[in-house]
C-alpha positions, 0 to 999 in steps of 0.5 A: 375778600369776603371769605377772609373776614367770614373765616375769621369771624367764625374762629374768633370765639374759639381764639377769645376763649383761649386768650389768644390774640387774632391779628390781621395785616392786609395790605390790598384786598383780593379777588380770586376765582373759586367756590366760596364755601371751599375757600372758606373751608381752607381759611377756617381749617388753618386758623383753627389748627393754629388757635388749637395748637397755640398756647393761652396767651399766644398769638395768631396772625393772618396776612393778605397780600398780592404777589405776582398776580396771586393772593398770598395769604399767610397764617402764623401762630406762636404755637408748639411748632413743627419738627424738621423731620416731619414738616416735609411731610406735614401735607401727606395723607394719613401722617396722623397715623404716626403721632409722636412728640415731634410732630404737630399731632392730628394735623395730617388728615385736615392739612391733606384735605386743605391741600387738595382744596387749594390745588383745586383752586389752581393754588399752592400751599407751603409750611414753615417752621423753625422747630418745636415751640417755635410756631409754624406758618402756613402760606396759601397762594391763589390765582387772582381773578382776571380783571376782564373775567366777570363772575358771580359769587356762585360761580366757580373755577374750571377745576371746581366745576368739574364733576367727573363722577357726577351721578355715580353711586359709590360705597366707601369702607374703611375701618380707619375714621380719618382715611374714610373721611378723606376718601369721602372727600375725594369722592364727593368733590369729584361729584359721586353720591357717597355712602361710608362704612366703617366696617365690612359688616356695616358695608353689608348693612348698608348694601341692604338699602343702597345699590352702588355702582362702585364699591371702594373698600380698604383690605385690612379690617378687623371683623371682615376684611376687604377680601371677605367683603367682596365674596359676601357680596357676590354671594348676597347680591348676584343680581347686582352689577357692582364694580370694586376697587381695593385699597390697602396701606400694605402693598406688595405684587402678591397682594395685588395679584390676589385681589385682582384674582378673586375679583377686584377690579382695580387695586391702589395702594395708600396714599392715593393720588386723588386724580388717580383714583377719580380717573380709574373710577371714570374708566371703570364705569364708562368702560 
């Protein structure tokens, strides 16, 4: 599996610098259908996290085996581990906002992206840990490439090829960097052309040069909240036809009603399922 070797070569310098032993155990080679860059991103992310959260002198082990027409890849470390309370939510979006000594702090967003990538390849990912200071294991299962199917390295699975937002220009606004990064990933992964802004004021500056078909904005922002941003856009850019979607972490029926009443076309609470957001955008734009 060329992707596996490429990922290992990328993280080896990091492991060497931290004096971490990087072991590999490949019982068989495997071929899976998918986008090479994204498959490599999955492995590099998991390996980087394992090395980052393993103390110097520790060990990270990568195994690859075939199991029920799947390639089963496991990344095990001897690092700080994951608490039992946090483990069930380890792949949920925005979990990094709930950092504590009981969590593998800072992994929330990266693992949410990894999970999305794995699922785009029709695979699954799971996490295991016996608790704090007892290491962790992340296991990715990807369907094997059928022997009768001939592909080239550039070809991708049907799930990856689908770009329902191709050609759609979107301005994404959120003052939380991690939330904004995930939003950008979801939209670009669906084929959209995305510009991002970390504040409402920054969004107004970008609009002076970027003409999107759609605005996806957080509501609770310090300098100019989502409601105020919408009002400013309506005043300054009356000649533009911009669709608007509101996102918020604090959803209530009154919040939703108000957002729709002042002009937002759709309203969603965080964390939002990528497929739900993409379908909503397609419905708005085509509608």
